[in-house]
N, C-alpha and C positions, 0 to 999 in steps of 0.2 A: 787583780784577777789573774790567776795562773794560766798559762797558755794551754790550750787544749792539745790532745795527743792525736797523732795520725791525721786522718782526713777531716776531722772536725775542727782543726785550728782555724779554718776559714768559715765564718758564719753567713749563711744566705739569709738576708733580711728582707722582710716585707716592705714595700715602699710607703707604708703608712704607720704611724705609731699606734700603740695599743690604746683603745678607748679609756677614758678615765672610769674608774669603778663607781657604781652609785652607792649612796650612803645606805648602810644596812638599816633594818627596821628596829624598833625598840626591843631591848633585851628583856629576858624574863627576870622576875624578882631574884631568883636564885643566882643567875649570872651577874646581875647588878650587885649583889652582896659580895660575890667572889671578887669582882673587879675592885670594890671598896677595900677589901682586905689586902689585895695585892698592892694597891696604891699606898695603903697605910704602911706596909713593910718597906717601901722605898725610903731610904734614908732622907731626912729632912721634910717628908711630906706628912700632912695631918690627914686623918681619915675622913674629914668632913667633905661634903660636895662643894666644889668651887661654883661661882656664879657664871663665869664666862671662860672662854679659851682665847688666848692670843697667840698668833702664829708669826714667827720671825725667821726670815731666810737671809742669811749673810753670806758674803764672799762673792756673790754674783748679782748682776743688775740687768736692766733692760729686758730684752727678749727671753734671756735665759731665766731670770727670775719670774717673768709672767708665766712662762711655760711650766716651770716647777710648781708654781702655786695652782696652775690649772690642773696638773696631774695629781696633786696631793689630796687624798681623800680626807685627810684631817682638816683641810682647809674648809670643808663644808660645815665643820662645827665652829670655826672661829667666828667670834662675834655673836653667837647664839646664846640665849640665856639658859643657864642650868644644863649644860651638855652632859650626856651620860658618861660616866666613868668607863664603862665597858667599851664604848665606841672610841673614846679617847685612847685607851690602852691598845686596842686592836689597830687603830689607824696609825698610831705612832710606830708601832712595829713594822707596819708596811711602808712607812715613809722612805727609808733608804733605797729600796728597789724602785719605788715610784720616781724618786729624784734621778736615779740612773736612767731609766727609761725616758724621763722628760729631757735629759741632756743628749741623748743619742741622736735625735734628729738634727742636732747642730754639729755633730761630729765629735763628740766627747764621750768616750766609752770606758775610761778609767778614772772617774772622780773619786776624790777623798771625801767622805761624808761623816760628819760627827753630829749626832742628835742628843738632845736632852729634853726632858719633861719635868718642869719645876712648878712650884707654886709661888705666886707673887700676890700676897694678900688674899683677895677673894677670887683670883683668876688663876687658871692654868697657863703656863707659858711654854709652847712647843717651839723649841729653837734649833735651827739646823744651819750648821757651818759647812759651806760647801766649797771644795777646791775643785774646779772643773777638770783639772789634770791636762795632760798634753792633747793637742788636736789629733783626730785621725785624718791622715793625708791620703789623697787619691793618687795611687801609684800606677795604676792601669786605667786607662779610660777608652772605651770604644763607643763612638757616636757615629752612626752610619745609616744612610738610606740605601736600600736596594731596589731593584725594579725600574721601571720607566720613570719614577719620580726622583732618580738620584740626581738629576741635573735641574730639578725644580727650584727656582730662586727663593720661593717662599718658605720651603722646607729647609733650605740651606741657611736662611736667616734665622730660623728657630734654633738650629744648632749652634750658629754663631753667637747667639744672645743668651745661650742656656746658663752661663755662669759657672758650668762645670769644666774645670781644667786640671790637668795633671799637676801635681805639686802643690795644689791648694786643698784647704780644709773641706771635707765632705759635708754637704748640706742636703738633707733629705728633701727639704722643700724645693730646692732648685731641680732635683731629679724629677720629682713628682709634677712640678710645673712644666718642665721640658717635655715629659711624657704627654701630658694633657695637651699642650700647645702643638705637639707634632700631630696628634690625632685630629685635632680641630683644623689645622692648616691642611692636612691631607684631604679631608672632606671638602674644605673650602676650595681646594684646587681641583677637585673632581676625581680624586683617588678614593672611591667609596669602598673599596675592598682592602684598605690599608690595615696592616696588622703588625705586631711586634713578634719577631722571631727570637730576640733575646731582650729581656729587660729585667735586670737584677743588680742588687748591691751586695757584694761580699766583703765582709770586714774580718780582719785579723786583729783581735782586741789586743794581744800581748804585743804586737808590733806597731800598733796604732796606724795600720795601713788598710786601704780600701781599694776594691776593684769595682768599677762601674761599667755597665753595659746597656746601651739602648740601641738596638738594631731593628730598624723598620722595613718591611717589604711593602712598597707603596701599591703594588698591584696595578692593574691597567687603568689608564685615564678613561673617564666617561665622557661621551658627546651626547648632545641633544639629538634625539631621533625625531619622528613625527610628533607634533604637538596637537593633541586632540582636546578641543574646548567643547565641554558639554553645555549647550544653550540652544534655544529656539526662538529667540526674539530678534536676532540680527542675521543678515546674510553672512555665510561662512567666509566669503572673500573679504567682506568688510572686517570681520573678526581678526582675519590674519593681519590686517593693517594695524591692528592694535597691539600685536605681539613685538616686543623689543628683541627677541631672539630668533634665530633661524636654525633650521635643520643643519646638522653637522657642526655646530658651533660647540666649543668646549664647555662642558657642563660644570658649573661652579655654584657654590651656595649663594654668592651674590647674584649670579644671573638668574637663579631660581627665584630669589626675591624681587629682582626687577621684573620679572615675568608676572608674579603675583600682584605687585604694586601698580604695574601698568594696567591691569584689568580692574582692580579694586578702586583706583583713582578716577575711573570714568564715572559717568552718571547712568551707566547701564546695569551694573551688578552690585547686588548687596552683599553677597559673600563669594569669595574666590578661594578655593583650596588646590594646591598644586602637589601632585603626587608622581613619583617615578614608578613606572611599570617594570620593575627590577626583574620579574619572571620572564619578560619578553626581551631582555638584553641580548645583544648578539655581537659576535666579533665584528671589528671595524678596523680598516687601516686609514688613517688620516692622510690627506693629500700632502702633507708638509714632508720636505725631503728628510729622509732619515728617521721618520716617526715609527715607533715601535707599535705593536699590536695593542689595540684599544677596544673599548666596548661602546656601542651605541645603544640608547635606551629611550623608548617612547615615554613622553610626558603627558599625564593626563590632568586636565584642569576641570574641577567641578565648580559650577556656578549656580547662584540663585539670583534671579533678576530683581532689580528695584522696581517699586511700583511705578507704573507708566506716567502717573501725574503726581505732582507735589504742590500742595497748597501751603501757603505760609502767611501769617499775619503778625504784625508786631506793634507795640506802642513804646514810646520813649520820649525823652525830654532832653534838650540841650539849650543852652543859653543862647546860641546862634539862631536856632529854629523855633524855640518854644515847644510846646506839646507837639508830638508828631505821630502819625499813623502810617504803617507801610503794609502792603499786601502784594502777593506774587502768586502766579500760577505758572507752573513748569511742566511742559509735556517733554518727557526725557527721551522717548524714542517714538517718533511719529511714524516712521516706517523702517524697513529692514536696512536701509542705508544710514541709519543712525541720525537722521534730521532731528533737530530739536527747536522747540518754540517756547519762548518765555515773555510774559507780560508782568510789569510792575507798576503799582500805584504808590504815590508818595504824597502825603498831605501834611502840612505844617503852616505855621503863621506866615512865613516868609517865603515859602516855596510849595508849589503844588504841580504834580505832573503825572503823566500816564506814558509808559514807554513799552514797546514791543520789539522783540528781536527773533528772527529766524535763522538758525544756524546750520550750515551744511559742511560737515567734516570733509577734509581733503588730506591727501597724502599722509602726513603724520597727524592721526586722527586727534591725538591729545592737544596738540598745540596749533594746528593749521585748520583754517575754516574760511568759507565765505559767509558773509553776514548781510542780512537785509534788515533795517532797522527804521522804526518810526517813533517820533516823540513829541508830545505836546507838554509845555511847561509854562507856568506863570511864576515869575520870581521878582521880589523886591531886591534891588541892588542900590545901595546908597538911597538917595531920594528919588530913584526911578522905579518904575514898574515896568517889566518886560514880558510880553507874551511871544512864545516861539512856537512854530510848527515846522518840524524837521523831518526829512526823509533822506536816508543814506544808505549807501553800500559800502562794504569794506572787505579786504583780504588780510586775514591775520595769520602770521606764520613765525614759528620758532627760527631764531637766526643766532647761531653762535652763543647760546645761553641767553639771548635776549628775546623779548617778544615784539615783533614788528607788526605794525598796522598800517596799510595804505588804504585811504578812504576818500569818498567824495560825497558831500552833503548838499542837499538843496533845502534852503530855509527860507521861512517867510516870518519876519519880526515886526511886533508893534511895541515901540517904546513910548512911555508916558512920563513926563516930567511936569509936574504942576498941571497947567491947563494946556500944556502943549503936547502933541503926540505926532509921531512919524512912523512910517512903515518902511521896511526894507525886504529886498529879495537879493538872495545870494546863491551862487553855485560855488562852493569853496572846497577843492580838493586839498589833501594834506596827508601827512604821514607822521607816526609817533614810534618811539622806541622806549621800551621800559625793561627793568631788571631790579631783582631785589634778592638778597641773600641774608640769612639770619641763622644763628645757632638755635633759636627757638621762636616759633611764630607768635606765640601769645605773650611770652616775656623774654624777648631777646636781650642778651647781655653783650652781644657783639653782632653787628649787622649793618647793612646799608640798603638804600634804594635810590634809584635814579629814574627820571622820566623826562623825555624830550618830545617836543611836538612842534611841527611846523606846517601852517596852512595859509591859504590866502585865496583871493578872487580877483578877477579882472572885469571891468565894466563892459568889455566887448563880448563876454561869455555869460549872459543871462544874469548879470549881477549890476546893482545900482551904483556901485563904486569899486575902485581897486584897493586892495590892501594886502599886506603880508604881515603875518604875526608868528612869532616864535616865543616859547616859553620852556622853562626847565624847573623841575623840582629836585632837590637832593636831601637826603636824610641819613644820618648815621648815628651809630650807638657804640660806645666803648666802655669796658669795665674800668672802674677806678679803684675797685677793692671787692671783697667777697659779696657785699650787699649795696654797692654804690655804682651808679652808672652816669655817664656823660652822654647827653643827648643833643644833637644839633640839626638844624634844618635851614635851608635857603630855598626861596621861591623867586624866580626872576622871569620877567616877560617884557617884550618889546613889540610895538606895532608900527608899521610904516603905512601911514595914511594921510591924506591931505588935511582933513579936519577930524577930529575925534567924533564929532557928530555924524560923520559920514557912515559910521558903522553902529549897529544897535548895541544897547546896553550890555547885552549877553557877550559881546566881543570886546568889551572895555574891561580895564583892570581896576578893581577896588581892593582896599585893605582894611584889616581890623576883624576881631573875632576870635574864637577859640583856637583855631588852627592857623592864625595869621599873627596880628599883633594884639595880644591880650591887654585889657585896660581899656579898650575902645570898643564901641558897638560893632556888630557884624556888618562888614562891607560899607562901613561909614566913612572911611578915609579915602581921599582922592580930590581931583580938581572940582571946582564948583562953577556953575554958570553965573550970570549977571545977577540973578536973584538969590544966590547963596545956596543953590541946590547941588548936592554932591552928584555928579553925572558920570564919574569914572574918567580914566585917563589912557594915555598910550603906553605908560611904562609902569612896571611894578618891580619893586625889590623889597623883600622881607626876610628876616632871619631870627633865629632864636637859639640861645644856649641855656641848657637846663641841666641841673644835677638832682638826681633822685636817690633815695636811700630807704631800703627796707628796715624797718624798726622792730616789727613783730609780725611773724607769719607772712600773710600776703599784704599787710598794710605798710605803707611808707609815707615819706614826706619828700617834698621837692621845693627848690628854689630857682628861679628862672629870670632871664632878661630877654626881652623882645624888642625888635626895632624894625622900622621899615615904613613905607608909604607907596602910594600910586601917584602918579604925576604925569604931566605932559612934557616935562624936562627930564633928561638923564644926566646923573642919576637923581632919583627922587630925594627930596630932603626929608630925612627919616624922623619920625617921632619915636619915643622910646617909652618902655613900661618895664617895671620889675614887680616881682610877686613871689608868693609862696603858695604851696598847695598841699593837698592830701591825696594819696594814691592808694588804690586797691586793685591788686591783680586778679581779675575775676576770669572764670572760664570763657567769657565772651570777649575779653580784651580788657585793657587797662581803663579803670574808671578814675576820672580826674575831677577834683574840686579845687579850683584855683582862685586866689585872691590877689588881683593885680591892680597896681597903682600907675596911672599914666604920669609921665615925666614932663608932658608938654601941654600947654594950654592952647585950646582951639576955639577960634571964634566962628560961631554959626549964627548969621543974621544978627539979631540983637541979644543973642544967648552966649555968654561966655561959659564954656565948659572948663572950670578949674580943675586941677588935677585932684582926683578923688579915687577911692578903691571901686573896683568892679568885680563882681562874682562871675565865674566861668565854670560851667559844668559840661563835660563831654565824656564820651566813652568810644572806645575802639582800639585797634592795633597801634603800636608804637611805629611801625614801618608801613 
């Protein structure tokens, strides 16, 4: 390409390539006949219509070849049956210019292109030999932030990571990506009026040189003004405690999302829309030393309340519980202070219960609360049957990313074993800590959860006996490949008590079942009394290692090893089980169907339970 004369030797280029032309419509019979005549006069070509068109691009590969094929209008005809000769001829003539345009975004402005159109049997062959030529080098580069954002670390990182450097080949995609990233980061950092004062690429094709300029004026930083939440179901002072941002705090896109999620994650609002009242923005001088002139803007939050009551009912099945029925009623906002009440009913073959909880939000409304609870349960544990009546109070608070609970429970238990029954009364204070983290709540590929609990009673404080019990549960998930995960869990517990029969069955440890040691019945592992009844023990230690693999869509397979037991001695003598399973990742959690084989023989009275397989069905989150 000869150099341009005078001021036109530098070409100002748009930051994006020309769109690929669309395929023309079918030609008229006269134009088709004319194209046949032209093709017939080309040496070596017959006038007959070929059946197909084959496209060959030589001399380049990778992203250059892919972009050339994307630009070539003749590529739309390749592989089609009976392509029209008029379109073949027209698109072949346009190919050299299209190839030049396809190479320019990669910094090649002087390619050497040789094209041919031949016939190979019943096919047309469009062949293009491409020499991309010398690269266009950036000789002058100006990347600069003006205004209050010139010292912003986020904007500076965008410029550092742009990939645009003097002395290196011009890449239009890096220029465009840097431009987009600057605008995105400016808005994210609160520079809502950011604009480019210069954004251009100038190329001198004859010299293979380019000048690149991206100059942004950040404009003033924005700060949160008054936050107005439109709602009428809660006290305004209570709503202020829901807000995670304060007036005069730096306004960023992340903090706007924090504001929206803080309100939408509560049980009070169905819809939350956050908008800035830009027309009311006013000049503002931050309190930081050396801060430049900024803007403060009110934020308006539109809300729709959730229904005041929620009714739910569910049916299910698990091999631990058998068929089950659940029901709940939740009162989401009893008064303008956000108090809540919930009652739950649970019915199954092995466990029945009714529970109620009254929640009073405090301080951080989302994580902190006082709770009053009551519970009536009847449960089969091993060979025991336990009835429990419980009343308790608790204080729950967020603590350094953990959820901490301090509680005190008064309970009345009745434990039945064979023809024997005992009753127990306890006042048991305690505390628990829990935390979980996962990349996806429904199907995590990496995550963990931890739970710790310590509680006890003393016979001098409204209790029939003294005991102290602690337990912990830990679970973890790690990826082993694109479709494979490693899952592990451990559950350990210990009780200090004179005799295990001094505490009710609800305070003893049992093992076995879907989420314990598969291959054994639910809560069927543990110490036995003189009559061979499983009555539970002081200690518990169970663990599991599992590998699952998705084979198609949401369906997968798994293999696992479980071990553990409950005992009156530490550590418990473990039993083991191995097995395989089927998995389905449903919108409600993982559905598991496991086939487990116990590896130990257990003697129960006159019945010898030889190793055999056992089916386990369960559903719920992995963490």
